[in-house]
N, C-alpha and C positions, 0 to 999 in steps of 0.2 A: 478578368481572373477572379480579383480579390471581390466579386460579389457572387460569383459561381460560389467560391471555398466557402462563404460566411452561409449560402444557402444549402453547400451540402453539408456544414456541420450542424445546421439547424435540424435538416431532414433526417439526419441518424440520432440526434437528440431526441428527438419526437418518437422515432419508431422504438428508441430504447424506454421512452416513457412510457410509451403503450403497451409494449411486451410486459413491462416491470406491473404494472398496473392489472394485467391479465394473469399474472403469476407465471409468464415462460422466461426462461432463461435461456439466452440465445448465446450460443459457442461461435466462433469465428475461427476458420481455417482457411489459410491461403498457403500458395505453393510458393516456396523458394526461389526466389532471383524474379518475382514479378512484384512490381508498383500497384499497391491499389488502394493508395489513402488509406491505409490502416490506422493513421491518426483519428479518423473522424469513424472507419466502420467499426473498429475495435471499441469505441465508446458504446456501441449497443451492447456489447459483450461485459463490458465494465460496469454499467446501470443494471442490468438484469442478475449479474452474480454469473455469468457465463465466464469460458477461457478462450484466451487469444494463440493462436498456435501458427508459427511457419513452418511449414512440412515440407519434407522431401515427398517428390510423387511415390516414392517407391513406399513412403511408409503411412500414406492414409487409411490404409484398412486399418492398424492399430492404433492409429490418432482418433479415428472414427468412434473405435471400439471404447476405447478410455471415456469419451465425452457423455457417451450415453451412457455410462456406469454412474457419472456423476449428476446424481438425481436432485431435484429440489426436496426438501424436507418439511421447508415453513416458505409462508407468505409474508409479505408485510412487515418483513423484521425490522426491527430498530432497536439498536445499544446505547443505553445509556450508561456514562461511568462516571460517578462522584467519588472526589479526592476533600479529605480532609482540609480546612484553611491553610495550610503550613506548605500545601503542595501546589503545581502547577503542571498543565499538561504542555508537551511540545511538540511543534510538527503537526497539527491536527489537519486533516486534508480537506479540498474544497467540497465534500458531501458532509460537511460537519458542522450542527447548526451550535453556536455559541451559547452560554446562559443566557445572557441578556439578547440575543441575534445577531451580533456584529456581524459584519462581513468578514472572511477570513483576511488573516495576516499571519506572516510567518513569526514566529516566537511572541506571540499575543498570550498573555498569562490568563489560565481559565482554571476553574475547579471542576467544572460540568461539561461534557460533551456529549454530543447524541449523534450515532451514526446511523445513517437510512441505509442498511445493508440491501432491504427487499427481497429477493428472493434468496434464501439459504440453503447452501446444499451441506452434505454431512463431512465433507474436507475443506470446508472453510475457515477462514480464519483471519482476526483481526489483531493487531499489538498497538498498544498505547506506552508512548514514552513518558515520563513525568519528572521531573527534578523539586529540589527544597527550595521553599522561597528564601530570598537573598536575606531577609530580616530575621530569621528564623533559624534556631540551631538545635537540632536533635540530638541527644545522647545517643553513646553507642548501647545497641541492644533496644532501643524505642521500636515498640510494635505499632507499624504504618498502616492503619485501615484504610479500606478502600469497598465500594458497593458499584454492582454490575448490576441492571436491569435491562431483562431481556422481553420485548413484547412481540408477537408474532402470531400469525393465523393458521393453525394447521388445515391438513389438505381435506378435514370435513366441514371446515368453516368455523370452527371453535376458535375462540379468540384467547391468548392464554398471557399470561404474564409470569417472569420467574425473577426473581432476587437472589443473589448470589453475592455474601459478607465473606472478607476475608484479612487477613493482616498478613504483613511482611516485615519480619524481623530485620533491623538495620545494623551495620557492622562498618566501622573504620578501618578494619582490618583489609587492607587489597586483596593478599595472598589468599585469604579465607572468604573472602566474596568470588574472586575468581574461581576458588576450587568448588563452588556450588553453582557455577555457571550453567546454566540449558544452551548450549551451542544452539540448537534448532530453534526455541524462542529466541534467542539474540540476533542470530543470523535472519529470521523471517522478520523481525522488526528494523533490520538495515534494509531490508530488501523494501519493505515497505515505505518505510520514510525517503528510501532512493527514490521509488516511485514517484512520489508526492512532489519533490522537488524537482523532478525532469519535466513534471506534465507544465511546472510553472517555469521550465528552462534554465532552471538553477544546475547547470550540468557541474561546474567545477565545485560546488558545494556536495554532489552525489559523489564524486570522486576521491574528495577530501572526508567524507562521511563514512566513505567505505575504505578506506586507508587507516583513517583512526581506530574503526572496531577491527579491523582484521590482526593488527597486532595483540588485542586483548584476547582474541577468538584461538588464535594461536598457543598462546599461551594457557589457555583453560580448556582446552579441548585434550581429552585423556580417553583412551579406549575406543570405544565404538563411536564416540563423538567425533573420531579422527574421519570416519568415512562421512558424516553430515556435514563437517568442514571441507570436508573435498568436493562434494556435491555444492557447497555454497560458494567454493572459491571460484567452480567453473561457470556458475551462474555470474558471478561477478565479473569475472575476467572476459568475458563475452559481452558485459554490459558496458563495462571499461574501454574497450576497444571500440563499440559503437558510439559510445558517449564522446570522445576522442577524435573518431572520424566524424561526427556530429558538429561538432565545436570547429575542426577546419571547414568545414561547408558552410557554416553560418558567416564563419569571418570571410569567407569569397563573397557571401552575397551583403558582407555592409551588417551583420546582425550582430550585437554585442551578448557578451555572456554575461551572468550576473547580475543583468538590470531588470528590476520588476515591475516596468510600466507596463500595462495592458497594451499600448502598441507592440513593443519589442516581445512580449508573451506570445501575442495574434503572429507576430510573424515566425517566431520559433516554431509554433503548432502548425502552420502552415506550409514551412519548410522541414518539418519532422522527417527524417528518413524512414522507412518502413521498417526496418530491422531494428531500429530503436524505438520505434513506437511499439512493434511486437514485445520486445522486452521490458519496455515499462510497464505495459499491463499485465504480464507475467510476473514480473516483481512485486506487482501490486495483491496478487493475489497466490503468494508465497504460502503453502499451506503449513503453519503452525501457529496455534492462539499462544498469547502470552504478554506478562506486563514488564517493564524494565525501570529501575528506577536509576537515575543517573543526576 
């Protein structure tokens, strides 16, 4: 079984790479209640910029219509983000290349990351979370610069590059900062980072992260942002329920939570239930772009 699952994983990874190279976005739709190893099949959608859905059979028509409307607008897309020397990125994912090409590790500090997006869709989004270096002190009101470089190929074959530069003012006034919070941006960031942690089997860290931001979002959400928070709450509540179920299932199989060794991560992937795998891919593609300093 172990050799078969390893072959299955490689097969779908190869399919994803081939589709991505050809500029094809693959959407995966499965029927609720059926086990189809979504952990592996969903990887094709994740790599190519597609979506993963677990559908009620009666809602297949509307789901197909939604996926067909989510068209690819650029190919071979990469996003490079640069920070000043007193900031660093947190929780970058397995598709991210560090400045000096190191392998991914949680909490490694780096000022430059590159995300290989591949096929970009109109409603796609990325989020980046960064903090201030421990040996640096930034005065209240400091304007922090950052730069984003987009490289992509248009449908007509033209290769393009766009550079976006902006500054973010810092404040040490918590109430003022929370009053300016964009709930859509922060909730998407929590979902994105939660998906990356879940991929490595760090389920308890996903739960702790969600609860930590939940309190802040409750304070910050006002007016129309309350509706966005309600949607986010529903998504995360479903994810929390699935993660809790997965932790219990892993425990019965002798799989430890919070252990980052490769053998333990592989066992978690092979044991991951379809419901959690589907939610993990959906969280990774939550639709809202933005940046967050913490």
